[in-house]
C-alpha positions as protocol buffer text, in pm:
chain_id: "A"
residue {
  index: 1
  type: MET
  ca { x: 1210 y: 4580 z: -22103 }
}
residue {
  index: 2
  type: GLY
  ca { x: 936 y: 4441 z: -21877 }
}
residue {
  index: 3
  type: ALA
  ca { x: 804 y: 4217 z: -22158 }
}
residue {
  index: 4
  type: THR
  ca { x: 1138 y: 4059 z: -22230 }
}
residue {
  index: 5
  type: GLY
  ca { x: 1167 y: 3934 z: -21867 }
}
residue {
  index: 6
  type: ASN
  ca { x: 874 y: 3686 z: -21903 }
}
residue {
  index: 7
  type: ILE
  ca { x: 978 y: 3521 z: -22232 }
}
residue {
  index: 8
  type: GLY
  ca { x: 1106 y: 3187 z: -22070 }
}
residue {
  index: 9
  type: ARG
  ca { x: 804 y: 3116 z: -21847 }
}
residue {
  index: 10
  type: PRO
  ca { x: 567 y: 2945 z: -22098 }
}
residue {
  index: 11
  type: SER
  ca { x: 831 y: 2689 z: -22203 }
}
residue {
  index: 12
  type: ALA
  ca { x: 910 y: 2614 z: -21839 }
}
residue {
  index: 13
  type: ASN
  ca { x: 543 y: 2553 z: -21765 }
}
residue {
  index: 14
  type: ARG
  ca { x: 519 y: 2320 z: -22064 }
}
residue {
  index: 15
  type: GLY
  ca { x: 819 y: 2128 z: -21929 }
}
residue {
  index: 16
  type: PHE
  ca { x: 651 y: 2079 z: -21593 }
}
residue {
  index: 17
  type: VAL
  ca { x: 333 y: 1958 z: -21766 }
}
residue {
  index: 18
  type: ILE
  ca { x: 527 y: 1708 z: -21978 }
}
residue {
  index: 19
  type: VAL
  ca { x: 707 y: 1572 z: -21673 }
}
residue {
  index: 20
  type: ALA
  ca { x: 377 y: 1537 z: -21487 }
}
residue {
  index: 21
  type: VAL
  ca { x: 219 y: 1359 z: -21783 }
}
residue {
  index: 22
  type: LEU
  ca { x: 515 y: 1122 z: -21805 }
}
residue {
  index: 23
  type: TRP
  ca { x: 485 y: 1039 z: -21433 }
}
residue {
  index: 24
  type: ILE
  ca { x: 112 y: 972 z: -21479 }
}
residue {
  index: 25
  type: LEU
  ca { x: 181 y: 747 z: -21779 }
}
residue {
  index: 26
  type: LEU
  ca { x: 449 y: 560 z: -21580 }
}
residue {
  index: 27
  type: ALA
  ca { x: 207 y: 510 z: -21291 }
}
residue {
  index: 28
  type: LEU
  ca { x: -65 y: 389 z: -21528 }
}
residue {
  index: 29
  type: SER
  ca { x: 175 y: 145 z: -21698 }
}
residue {
  index: 30
  type: SER
  ca { x: 285 y: 12 z: -21359 }
}
residue {
  index: 31
  type: LEU
  ca { x: -77 y: -30 z: -21261 }
}
residue {
  index: 32
  type: ALA
  ca { x: -147 y: -212 z: -21588 }
}
residue {
  index: 33
  type: ILE
  ca { x: 148 y: -448 z: -21529 }
}
residue {
  index: 34
  type: ILE
  ca { x: 34 y: -521 z: -21174 }
}
residue {
  index: 35
  type: PHE
  ca { x: -323 y: -578 z: -21289 }
}
residue {
  index: 36
  type: SER
  ca { x: -215 y: -813 z: -21572 }
}
residue {
  index: 37
  type: ALA
  ca { x: 2 y: -1010 z: -21326 }
}
residue {
  index: 38
  type: TYR
  ca { x: -297 y: -1031 z: -21089 }
}
residue {
  index: 39
  type: LEU
  ca { x: -521 y: -1154 z: -21371 }
}
residue {
  index: 40
  type: ALA
  ca { x: -265 y: -1417 z: -21473 }
}
residue {
  index: 41
  type: ALA
  ca { x: -228 y: -1538 z: -21114 }
}
residue {
  index: 42
  type: SER
  ca { x: -604 y: -1546 z: -21071 }
}
residue {
  index: 43
  type: ALA
  ca { x: -644 y: -1744 z: -21392 }
}
residue {
  index: 44
  type: ARG
  ca { x: -385 y: -1997 z: -21276 }
}
residue {
  index: 45
  type: ALA
  ca { x: -549 y: -2024 z: -20936 }
}
residue {
  index: 46
  type: LEU
  ca { x: -892 y: -2074 z: -21090 }
}
residue {
  index: 47
  type: ALA
  ca { x: -754 y: -2334 z: -21332 }
}
residue {
  index: 48
  type: ALA
  ca { x: -588 y: -2523 z: -21045 }
}
residue {
  index: 49
  type: ASN
  ca { x: -907 y: -2503 z: -20843 }
}
residue {
  index: 50
  type: ASP
  ca { x: -1110 y: -2632 z: -21137 }
}
residue {
  index: 51
  type: MET
  ca { x: -864 y: -2922 z: -21181 }
}
residue {
  index: 52
  type: SER
  ca { x: -887 y: -3001 z: -20809 }
}
residue {
  index: 53
  type: LEU
  ca { x: -1267 y: -3000 z: -20819 }
}
residue {
  index: 54
  type: GLU
  ca { x: -1271 y: -3215 z: -21133 }
}
residue {
  index: 55
  type: THR
  ca { x: -1028 y: -3462 z: -20976 }
}
residue {
  index: 56
  type: GLU
  ca { x: -1240 y: -3488 z: -20663 }
}
residue {
  index: 57
  type: ALA
  ca { x: -1553 y: -3546 z: -20871 }
}
residue {
  index: 58
  type: LEU
  ca { x: -1387 y: -3817 z: -21081 }
}
residue {
  index: 59
  type: VAL
  ca { x: -1244 y: -3992 z: -20776 }
}
residue {
  index: 60
  type: SER
  ca { x: -1586 y: -3980 z: -20612 }
}
residue {
  index: 61
  type: ALA
  ca { x: -1737 y: -4135 z: -20924 }
}
residue {
  index: 62
  type: GLY
  ca { x: -1478 y: -4413 z: -20918 }
}
residue {
  index: 63
  type: VAL
  ca { x: -1544 y: -4485 z: -20551 }
}
residue {
  index: 64
  type: GLU
  ca { x: -1921 y: -4487 z: -20606 }
}
residue {
  index: 65
  type: LEU
  ca { x: -1896 y: -4731 z: -20898 }
}
residue {
  index: 66
  type: ALA
  ca { x: -1657 y: -4961 z: -20710 }
}
residue {
  index: 67
  type: ALA
  ca { x: -1888 y: -4962 z: -20407 }
}
residue {
  index: 68
  type: TYR
  ca { x: -2181 y: -5041 z: -20635 }
}
residue {
  index: 69
  type: GLN
  ca { x: -2001 y: -5338 z: -20791 }
}
residue {
  index: 70
  type: VAL
  ca { x: -1919 y: -5476 z: -20447 }
}
residue {
  index: 71
  type: THR
  ca { x: -2260 y: -5425 z: -20289 }
}
residue {
  index: 72
  type: GLN
  ca { x: -2490 y: -5517 z: -20578 }
}
residue {
  index: 73
  type: VAL
  ca { x: -2442 y: -5890 z: -20512 }
}
residue {
  index: 74
  type: ASP
  ca { x: -2503 y: -6109 z: -20210 }
}
residue {
  index: 75
  type: GLU
  ca { x: -2237 y: -6099 z: -19939 }
}
residue {
  index: 76
  type: LYS
  ca { x: -2153 y: -6468 z: -19989 }
}
residue {
  index: 77
  type: VAL
  ca { x: -2047 y: -6410 z: -20351 }
}
residue {
  index: 78
  type: ARG
  ca { x: -1912 y: -6059 z: -20306 }
}
residue {
  index: 79
  type: PRO
  ca { x: -1606 y: -6000 z: -20530 }
}
residue {
  index: 80
  type: GLN
  ca { x: -1279 y: -5967 z: -20343 }
}
residue {
  index: 81
  type: ARG
  ca { x: -1118 y: -5765 z: -20622 }
}
residue {
  index: 82
  type: GLY
  ca { x: -1202 y: -5609 z: -20956 }
}
residue {
  index: 83
  type: VAL
  ca { x: -1091 y: -5376 z: -21234 }
}
residue {
  index: 84
  type: PHE
  ca { x: -1289 y: -5142 z: -21460 }
}
residue {
  index: 85
  type: ASP
  ca { x: -1255 y: -4811 z: -21642 }
}
residue {
  index: 86
  type: PHE
  ca { x: -1480 y: -4537 z: -21774 }
}
residue {
  index: 87
  type: VAL
  ca { x: -1466 y: -4198 z: -21949 }
}
residue {
  index: 88
  type: LEU
  ca { x: -1626 y: -3891 z: -21793 }
}
residue {
  index: 89
  type: ASN
  ca { x: -1591 y: -3526 z: -21891 }
}
residue {
  index: 90
  type: GLU
  ca { x: -1323 y: -3619 z: -22148 }
}
residue {
  index: 91
  type: ALA
  ca { x: -1108 y: -3780 z: -21875 }
}
residue {
  index: 92
  type: SER
  ca { x: -1014 y: -4150 z: -21875 }
}
residue {
  index: 93
  type: VAL
  ca { x: -1051 y: -4312 z: -21534 }
}
residue {
  index: 94
  type: GLY
  ca { x: -914 y: -4653 z: -21437 }
}
residue {
  index: 95
  type: VAL
  ca { x: -1031 y: -4814 z: -21112 }
}
residue {
  index: 96
  type: THR
  ca { x: -907 y: -5121 z: -20926 }
}
residue {
  index: 97
  type: PHE
  ca { x: -1050 y: -5240 z: -20596 }
}
residue {
  index: 98
  type: ARG
  ca { x: -936 y: -5510 z: -20357 }
}
residue {
  index: 99
  type: SER
  ca { x: -1052 y: -5633 z: -20018 }
}
residue {
  index: 100
  type: GLU
  ca { x: -833 y: -5532 z: -19725 }
}
residue {
  index: 101
  type: ALA
  ca { x: -816 y: -5905 z: -19648 }
}
residue {
  index: 102
  type: ALA
  ca { x: -527 y: -5897 z: -19897 }
}
residue {
  index: 103
  type: ARG
  ca { x: -313 y: -5708 z: -19646 }
}
residue {
  index: 104
  type: LEU
  ca { x: -165 y: -5790 z: -19308 }
}
residue {
  index: 105
  type: ASP
  ca { x: -340 y: -5602 z: -19026 }
}
residue {
  index: 106
  type: LEU
  ca { x: -87 y: -5443 z: -18790 }
}
residue {
  index: 107
  type: ASN
  ca { x: -338 y: -5463 z: -18506 }
}
residue {
  index: 108
  type: TYR
  ca { x: -421 y: -5833 z: -18531 }
}
residue {
  index: 109
  type: ALA
  ca { x: -142 y: -6010 z: -18722 }
}
residue {
  index: 110
  type: SER
  ca { x: 34 y: -6283 z: -18527 }
}
residue {
  index: 111
  type: LYS
  ca { x: 399 y: -6244 z: -18434 }
}
residue {
  index: 112
  type: GLN
  ca { x: 485 y: -6531 z: -18670 }
}
residue {
  index: 113
  type: MET
  ca { x: 323 y: -6351 z: -18964 }
}
residue {
  index: 114
  type: LEU
  ca { x: 508 y: -6029 z: -18882 }
}
residue {
  index: 115
  type: VAL
  ca { x: 837 y: -6215 z: -18857 }
}
residue {
  index: 116
  type: GLY
  ca { x: 767 y: -6387 z: -19189 }
}
residue {
  index: 117
  type: LEU
  ca { x: 693 y: -6057 z: -19362 }
}
residue {
  index: 118
  type: PHE
  ca { x: 1008 y: -5886 z: -19234 }
}
residue {
  index: 119
  type: VAL
  ca { x: 1222 y: -6183 z: -19336 }
}
residue {
  index: 120
  type: VAL
  ca { x: 1068 y: -6177 z: -19684 }
}
residue {
  index: 121
  type: LEU
  ca { x: 1143 y: -5804 z: -19707 }
}
residue {
  index: 122
  type: GLY
  ca { x: 1510 y: -5859 z: -19628 }
}
residue {
  index: 123
  type: ALA
  ca { x: 1553 y: -5864 z: -19249 }
}
residue {
  index: 124
  type: GLY
  ca { x: 1749 y: -6135 z: -19069 }
}
residue {
  index: 125
  type: LYS
  ca { x: 1542 y: -6383 z: -18869 }
}
residue {
  index: 126
  type: ASP
  ca { x: 1661 y: -6260 z: -18528 }
}
residue {
  index: 127
  type: ALA
  ca { x: 1613 y: -5895 z: -18625 }
}
residue {
  index: 128
  type: ALA
  ca { x: 1269 y: -5975 z: -18770 }
}
residue {
  index: 129
  type: ALA
  ca { x: 1166 y: -6137 z: -18441 }
}
residue {
  index: 130
  type: GLU
  ca { x: 1278 y: -5825 z: -18251 }
}
residue {
  index: 131
  type: TYR
  ca { x: 1082 y: -5599 z: -18487 }
}
residue {
  index: 132
  type: ALA
  ca { x: 772 y: -5815 z: -18443 }
}
residue {
  index: 133
  type: ASP
  ca { x: 806 y: -5797 z: -18063 }
}
residue {
  index: 134
  type: ARG
  ca { x: 823 y: -5417 z: -18083 }
}
residue {
  index: 135
  type: ILE
  ca { x: 505 y: -5403 z: -18294 }
}
residue {
  index: 136
  type: VAL
  ca { x: 323 y: -5629 z: -18049 }
}
residue {
  index: 137
  type: GLY
  ca { x: 449 y: -5411 z: -17765 }
}
residue {
  index: 138
  type: TRP
  ca { x: 328 y: -5095 z: -17940 }
}
residue {
  index: 139
  type: ARG
  ca { x: -27 y: -5226 z: -17980 }
}
residue {
  index: 140
  type: THR
  ca { x: -60 y: -5406 z: -17643 }
}
residue {
  index: 141
  type: ARG
  ca { x: -178 y: -5246 z: -17321 }
}
residue {
  index: 142
  type: PRO
  ca { x: 30 y: -5368 z: -17025 }
}
residue {
  index: 143
  type: ALA
  ca { x: -134 y: -5526 z: -16724 }
}
residue {
  index: 144
  type: PRO
  ca { x: -212 y: -5269 z: -16450 }
}
residue {
  index: 145
  type: SER
  ca { x: 8 y: -5441 z: -16191 }
}
residue {
  index: 146
  type: SER
  ca { x: 306 y: -5506 z: -16420 }
}
residue {
  index: 147
  type: GLU
  ca { x: 607 y: -5288 z: -16497 }
}
residue {
  index: 148
  type: ASN
  ca { x: 574 y: -5102 z: -16825 }
}
residue {
  index: 149
  type: VAL
  ca { x: 895 y: -5229 z: -16982 }
}
residue {
  index: 150
  type: GLU
  ca { x: 790 y: -5126 z: -17332 }
}
residue {
  index: 151
  type: ALA
  ca { x: 742 y: -4761 z: -17236 }
}
residue {
  index: 152
  type: ALA
  ca { x: 1094 y: -4754 z: -17091 }
}
residue {
  index: 153
  type: ARG
  ca { x: 1234 y: -4836 z: -17435 }
}
residue {
  index: 154
  type: TYR
  ca { x: 1090 y: -4513 z: -17571 }
}
residue {
  index: 155
  type: LYS
  ca { x: 1219 y: -4271 z: -17307 }
}
residue {
  index: 156
  type: PRO
  ca { x: 1542 y: -4199 z: -17503 }
}
residue {
  index: 157
  type: LEU
  ca { x: 1325 y: -4127 z: -17808 }
}
residue {
  index: 158
  type: GLY
  ca { x: 1123 y: -3861 z: -17627 }
}
residue {
  index: 159
  type: TYR
  ca { x: 778 y: -4016 z: -17670 }
}
residue {
  index: 160
  type: SER
  ca { x: 571 y: -4307 z: -17543 }
}
residue {
  index: 161
  type: PRO
  ca { x: 436 y: -4609 z: -17732 }
}
residue {
  index: 162
  type: ARG
  ca { x: 65 y: -4600 z: -17805 }
}
residue {
  index: 163
  type: GLN
  ca { x: 4 y: -4934 z: -17629 }
}
residue {
  index: 164
  type: GLY
  ca { x: -323 y: -4949 z: -17813 }
}
residue {
  index: 165
  type: LEU
  ca { x: -436 y: -5021 z: -18167 }
}
residue {
  index: 166
  type: PHE
  ca { x: -253 y: -4862 z: -18458 }
}
residue {
  index: 167
  type: THR
  ca { x: -466 y: -4583 z: -18604 }
}
residue {
  index: 168
  type: HIS
  ca { x: -261 y: -4544 z: -18923 }
}
residue {
  index: 169
  type: VAL
  ca { x: 1 y: -4757 z: -19096 }
}
residue {
  index: 170
  type: ASN
  ca { x: 246 y: -4464 z: -19084 }
}
residue {
  index: 171
  type: GLU
  ca { x: 269 y: -4519 z: -18707 }
}
residue {
  index: 172
  type: LEU
  ca { x: 493 y: -4811 z: -18800 }
}
residue {
  index: 173
  type: ALA
  ca { x: 772 y: -4556 z: -18842 }
}
residue {
  index: 174
  type: LEU
  ca { x: 738 y: -4465 z: -18472 }
}
residue {
  index: 175
  type: VAL
  ca { x: 796 y: -4820 z: -18348 }
}
residue {
  index: 176
  type: ALA
  ca { x: 1133 y: -4834 z: -18176 }
}
residue {
  index: 177
  type: GLY
  ca { x: 1413 y: -5005 z: -18366 }
}
residue {
  index: 178
  type: LEU
  ca { x: 1247 y: -5046 z: -18705 }
}
residue {
  index: 179
  type: PRO
  ca { x: 1475 y: -4926 z: -18987 }
}
residue {
  index: 180
  type: GLU
  ca { x: 1321 y: -4660 z: -19212 }
}
residue {
  index: 181
  type: ALA
  ca { x: 1399 y: -4859 z: -19527 }
}
residue {
  index: 182
  type: LEU
  ca { x: 1221 y: -5166 z: -19390 }
}
residue {
  index: 183
  type: VAL
  ca { x: 917 y: -4958 z: -19290 }
}
residue {
  index: 184
  type: ASN
  ca { x: 893 y: -4817 z: -19644 }
}
residue {
  index: 185
  type: ARG
  ca { x: 911 y: -5170 z: -19786 }
}
residue {
  index: 186
  type: ALA
  ca { x: 642 y: -5296 z: -19552 }
}
residue {
  index: 187
  type: LEU
  ca { x: 383 y: -5019 z: -19601 }
}
residue {
  index: 188
  type: PRO
  ca { x: 235 y: -5155 z: -19929 }
}
residue {
  index: 189
  type: PHE
  ca { x: 155 y: -5486 z: -19755 }
}
residue {
  index: 190
  type: VAL
  ca { x: 6 y: -5377 z: -19422 }
}
residue {
  index: 191
  type: THR
  ca { x: -317 y: -5211 z: -19314 }
}
residue {
  index: 192
  type: VAL
  ca { x: -522 y: -5112 z: -19011 }
}
residue {
  index: 193
  type: PHE
  ca { x: -853 y: -5182 z: -19189 }
}
residue {
  index: 194
  type: ASN
  ca { x: -851 y: -5561 z: -19235 }
}
residue {
  index: 195
  type: GLY
  ca { x: -1018 y: -5611 z: -18899 }
}
residue {
  index: 196
  type: GLY
  ca { x: -875 y: -5955 z: -18828 }
}
residue {
  index: 197
  type: PRO
  ca { x: -558 y: -6168 z: -18825 }
}
residue {
  index: 198
  type: ASP
  ca { x: -637 y: -6367 z: -19141 }
}
residue {
  index: 199
  type: VAL
  ca { x: -529 y: -6294 z: -19497 }
}
residue {
  index: 200
  type: ASP
  ca { x: -696 y: -6418 z: -19814 }
}
residue {
  index: 201
  type: PRO
  ca { x: -420 y: -6594 z: -20014 }
}
residue {
  index: 202
  type: LYS
  ca { x: -626 y: -6571 z: -20333 }
}
residue {
  index: 203
  type: ILE
  ca { x: -585 y: -6193 z: -20352 }
}
residue {
  index: 204
  type: ALA
  ca { x: -274 y: -6128 z: -20142 }
}
residue {
  index: 205
  type: ALA
  ca { x: 54 y: -6005 z: -20291 }
}
residue {
  index: 206
  type: PRO
  ca { x: 333 y: -6262 z: -20347 }
}
residue {
  index: 207
  type: GLU
  ca { x: 526 y: -6111 z: -20056 }
}
residue {
  index: 208
  type: ILE
  ca { x: 235 y: -6184 z: -19822 }
}
residue {
  index: 209
  type: ILE
  ca { x: 206 y: -6538 z: -19959 }
}
residue {
  index: 210
  type: ALA
  ca { x: 576 y: -6592 z: -19893 }
}
residue {
  index: 211
  type: ALA
  ca { x: 535 y: -6456 z: -19539 }
}
residue {
  index: 212
  type: MET
  ca { x: 241 y: -6692 z: -19480 }
}
residue {
  index: 213
  type: ASN
  ca { x: 450 y: -6986 z: -19598 }
}
residue {
  index: 214
  type: LYS
  ca { x: 737 y: -6890 z: -19368 }
}
residue {
  index: 215
  type: ALA
  ca { x: 500 y: -6848 z: -19073 }
}
residue {
  index: 216
  type: SER
  ca { x: 345 y: -7190 z: -19138 }
}
residue {
  index: 217
  type: GLY
  ca { x: 678 y: -7361 z: -19210 }
}
residue {
  index: 218
  type: ASN
  ca { x: 572 y: -7439 z: -19567 }
}
residue {
  index: 219
  type: GLU
  ca { x: 820 y: -7280 z: -19807 }
}
residue {
  index: 220
  type: GLN
  ca { x: 833 y: -7542 z: -20078 }
}
residue {
  index: 221
  type: ASP
  ca { x: 721 y: -7303 z: -20350 }
}
residue {
  index: 222
  type: GLY
  ca { x: 876 y: -6987 z: -20204 }
}
residue {
  index: 223
  type: PHE
  ca { x: 774 y: -6673 z: -20392 }
}
residue {
  index: 224
  type: GLY
  ca { x: 487 y: -6809 z: -20596 }
}
residue {
  index: 225
  type: SER
  ca { x: 334 y: -7060 z: -20356 }
}
residue {
  index: 226
  type: ARG
  ca { x: -39 y: -7054 z: -20288 }
}
residue {
  index: 227
  type: ALA
  ca { x: -18 y: -7343 z: -20045 }
}
residue {
  index: 228
  type: ALA
  ca { x: -123 y: -7372 z: -19681 }
}
residue {
  index: 229
  type: SER
  ca { x: -146 y: -7064 z: -19463 }
}
residue {
  index: 230
  type: PRO
  ca { x: -135 y: -7004 z: -19086 }
}
residue {
  index: 231
  type: ASN
  ca { x: -514 y: -6985 z: -19075 }
}
residue {
  index: 232
  type: GLY
  ca { x: -551 y: -7322 z: -19243 }
}
residue {
  index: 233
  type: ILE
  ca { x: -672 y: -7201 z: -19583 }
}
residue {
  index: 234
  type: ALA
  ca { x: -557 y: -7386 z: -19889 }
}
residue {
  index: 235
  type: GLY
  ca { x: -437 y: -7137 z: -20149 }
}
residue {
  index: 236
  type: SER
  ca { x: -564 y: -7126 z: -20503 }
}
residue {
  index: 237
  type: THR
  ca { x: -552 y: -6896 z: -20800 }
}
residue {
  index: 238
  type: GLN
  ca { x: -923 y: -6960 z: -20861 }
}
residue {
  index: 239
  type: GLY
  ca { x: -1211 y: -6775 z: -20701 }
}
residue {
  index: 240
  type: PRO
  ca { x: -1386 y: -6923 z: -20398 }
}
residue {
  index: 241
  type: ASN
  ca { x: -1658 y: -7179 z: -20462 }
}
residue {
  index: 242
  type: SER
  ca { x: -1968 y: -7241 z: -20255 }
}
residue {
  index: 243
  type: GLU
  ca { x: -1790 y: -7494 z: -20033 }
}
residue {
  index: 244
  type: ASP
  ca { x: -1495 y: -7285 z: -19924 }
}
residue {
  index: 245
  type: ALA
  ca { x: -1645 y: -6936 z: -19955 }
}
residue {
  index: 246
  type: ALA
  ca { x: -1750 y: -6939 z: -19591 }
}
residue {
  index: 247
  type: SER
  ca { x: -1392 y: -7016 z: -19478 }
}
residue {
  index: 248
  type: THR
  ca { x: -1234 y: -6746 z: -19695 }
}
residue {
  index: 249
  type: PRO
  ca { x: -1114 y: -6452 z: -19483 }
}
residue {
  index: 250
  type: GLN
  ca { x: -1349 y: -6158 z: -19529 }
}
residue {
  index: 251
  type: SER
  ca { x: -1308 y: -5790 z: -19455 }
}
residue {
  index: 252
  type: PRO
  ca { x: -1575 y: -5520 z: -19459 }
}
residue {
  index: 253
  type: CYS
  ca { x: -1320 y: -5278 z: -19604 }
}
residue {
  index: 254
  type: TYR
  ca { x: -1199 y: -5229 z: -19961 }
}
residue {
  index: 255
  type: ARG
  ca { x: -904 y: -5033 z: -20098 }
}
residue {
  index: 256
  type: ILE
  ca { x: -983 y: -4849 z: -20421 }
}
residue {
  index: 257
  type: ALA
  ca { x: -711 y: -4711 z: -20651 }
}
residue {
  index: 258
  type: ILE
  ca { x: -818 y: -4452 z: -20909 }
}
residue {
  index: 259
  type: SER
  ca { x: -593 y: -4345 z: -21198 }
}
residue {
  index: 260
  type: ILE
  ca { x: -706 y: -4042 z: -21402 }
}
residue {
  index: 261
  type: GLN
  ca { x: -574 y: -3910 z: -21733 }
}
residue {
  index: 262
  type: PHE
  ca { x: -711 y: -3567 z: -21822 }
}
residue {
  index: 263
  type: ARG
  ca { x: -764 y: -3429 z: -22171 }
}
residue {
  index: 264
  type: ASN
  ca { x: -452 y: -3209 z: -22134 }
}
residue {
  index: 265
  type: GLY
  ca { x: -236 y: -3517 z: -22072 }
}
residue {
  index: 266
  type: ARG
  ca { x: -202 y: -3468 z: -21695 }
}
residue {
  index: 267
  type: ARG
  ca { x: -223 y: -3785 z: -21485 }
}
residue {
  index: 268
  type: THR
  ca { x: -317 y: -3825 z: -21122 }
}
residue {
  index: 269
  type: LYS
  ca { x: -352 y: -4122 z: -20888 }
}
residue {
  index: 270
  type: SER
  ca { x: -574 y: -4137 z: -20584 }
}
residue {
  index: 271
  type: GLU
  ca { x: -654 y: -4403 z: -20325 }
}
residue {
  index: 272
  type: ALA
  ca { x: -949 y: -4448 z: -20094 }
}
residue {
  index: 273
  type: VAL
  ca { x: -1045 y: -4708 z: -19835 }
}
residue {
  index: 274
  type: ILE
  ca { x: -1414 y: -4767 z: -19772 }
}
residue {
  index: 275
  type: ALA
  ca { x: -1604 y: -4969 z: -19517 }
}
residue {
  index: 276
  type: LEU
  ca { x: -1922 y: -5136 z: -19637 }
}
residue {
  index: 277
  type: GLY
  ca { x: -2242 y: -5059 z: -19450 }
}
residue {
  index: 278
  type: ASP
  ca { x: -2610 y: -5140 z: -19497 }
}
residue {
  index: 279
  type: LYS
  ca { x: -2884 y: -5051 z: -19744 }
}
residue {
  index: 280
  type: LEU
  ca { x: -2942 y: -4710 z: -19587 }
}
residue {
  index: 281
  type: ASP
  ca { x: -2571 y: -4626 z: -19572 }
}
residue {
  index: 282
  type: PRO
  ca { x: -2397 y: -4852 z: -19826 }
}
residue {
  index: 283
  type: TYR
  ca { x: -2045 y: -4741 z: -19740 }
}
residue {
  index: 284
  type: ARG
  ca { x: -1836 y: -4480 z: -19563 }
}
residue {
  index: 285
  type: VAL
  ca { x: -1492 y: -4347 z: -19652 }
}
residue {
  index: 286
  type: LEU
  ca { x: -1220 y: -4432 z: -19401 }
}
residue {
  index: 287
  type: SER
  ca { x: -922 y: -4294 z: -19590 }
}
residue {
  index: 288
  type: TRP
  ca { x: -871 y: -4072 z: -19895 }
}
residue {
  index: 289
  type: GLN
  ca { x: -542 y: -3967 z: -20049 }
}
residue {
  index: 290
  type: ASN
  ca { x: -476 y: -3784 z: -20376 }
}
residue {
  index: 291
  type: ASP
  ca { x: -158 y: -3769 z: -20586 }
}
residue {
  index: 292
  type: ILE
  ca { x: -23 y: -4104 z: -20473 }
}
residue {
  index: 293
  type: GLU
  ca { x: 350 y: -4139 z: -20536 }
}
residue {
  index: 294
  type: PRO
  ca { x: 445 y: -4465 z: -20710 }
}
residue {
  index: 295
  type: ARG
  ca { x: 650 y: -4696 z: -20492 }
}
residue {
  index: 296
  type: ASN
  ca { x: 953 y: -4887 z: -20608 }
}
residue {
  index: 297
  type: PRO
  ca { x: 887 y: -5260 z: -20647 }
}
residue {
  index: 298
  type: VAL
  ca { x: 997 y: -5474 z: -20354 }
}
residue {
  index: 299
  type: LEU
  ca { x: 1196 y: -5783 z: -20434 }
}
residue {
  index: 300
  type: VAL
  ca { x: 1154 y: -6087 z: -20215 }
}
residue {
  index: 301
  type: ARG
  ca { x: 1471 y: -6181 z: -20035 }
}
residue {
  index: 302
  type: GLY
  ca { x: 1670 y: -6440 z: -20225 }
}
residue {
  index: 303
  type: ARG
  ca { x: 1489 y: -6369 z: -20550 }
}
residue {
  index: 304
  type: GLU
  ca { x: 1682 y: -6056 z: -20663 }
}
């Protein structure tokens, strides 16, 4: 009778063992899933990091080659713009460079040039004059003994005008009264790196040429004119010769656009601005931006 009372115990023990083994297998499978997900995430992170490093290296190569093309010749015959491409590490790289003298400097442009640009980009003449006044007010320090009228305009906005030089073109969006759409249209044509009020009509965009013609009162050719400019330079589609090279507006800064197509089909666009230096320090980078978004083309007013 005592033996028959222990008959069910071995099967019960086996049941507990099976349940324990199943729990261990479940834990191991969960651990395997977590580990595989970690490996996949790590692989993606490493791949993205490799792509970032490769992009930086290719952009650096493009900047170096552009700087070399600009600095390998005498300053008097230095190219104002250029285009080239190369293949490196199975990636195709296209590079264009252009002197910042092609753009209007927000810190030094005359009010007439600013008015002309805003009119070309679609603003009315009176509104354009108001916008130009606000830009001049933003970059100008008031006299110590005078009332700061410009700062009073910004009190409802909750901040003060810089009343000093623009440090970045995006500050244009902070200037009181300027519509956001007009700011976005103007950004491709302005800079803070030109270093002077003059623009080189030989390399400037058609919108800048039209603004120069409006500022000078010469609009006979409208959109495509390369005629007289506010700084007295006769426009031409040809490069500068030895006689007029000295009068051509110069800038120590160049804007370099780099387009990269990788072997996997991915494309990226980067942009850098460099300032030329001397033999010991040929150039320094002033601005660097990766993954540039393409901008919609801007149509000159009256030419839509």
